[in-house]
C-alpha positions, 0 to 999 in steps of 0.5 A: 583561879579554882586551882590557886585558892584550892591550893592556898587553902589546903596548905593553910588547913595543913598548918592551922589544924596542927597549931591549933591542936597543939596549942589546945593541948597547952604547948608553947605557942612558939613550940606549936608554931614551928612544929606546925610549920614543919608539919605543913611543909612536909605534908604539903610536899607529900600530899598537895602535889596534884593541887600544887601543879595545877595551881602553877599550870593556872598561873602560867596560863594566867601569865601567858594570857597577859603577855608576860615573858618569862625571866629566862626568855627576857635574859635570853633575848638581852644576850641575843641582842648583845651579841648582835651588837658585838658582831656588827661592831666587830664587822664595822671594826674589821671594815674600818681597818686599813691594813687589816690590823685591830687596835687592842690595849695590851702591852707589847713585850717589845715596847716595854723598857728594861727599867720598867720590868726591873722596877716591877720586879723590885716592887713584886719582891718587896711585897713578898718580903713584907708577907714573909714577916 
């Protein structure tokens, strides 16, 4: 917990010090705020890397002790479960097929009447004519 607190206090100090100096120098508060935020961001990225890594390691250790699962690990487990369910369902479907065929929802072109194809082509042509105008 010490690393987390020290990192937070150092980041706060990197913001408060420039903000206080700028306000004391009679810079408008909103301008001082923006400048202090930019300074704190840049300075913490450059100077507080070691403290940040220590805080991140401590947070990871604390999460590990509580048994929390990372988001990536949870997603991987969900994908694996889904893959296992699909493979079981595929095996059951193959076992259920008497002649070895699998039912699909695609349209067989041999079963589509020529009238259906002509109507679809006319609808597409009419839509193209409207967009050309």
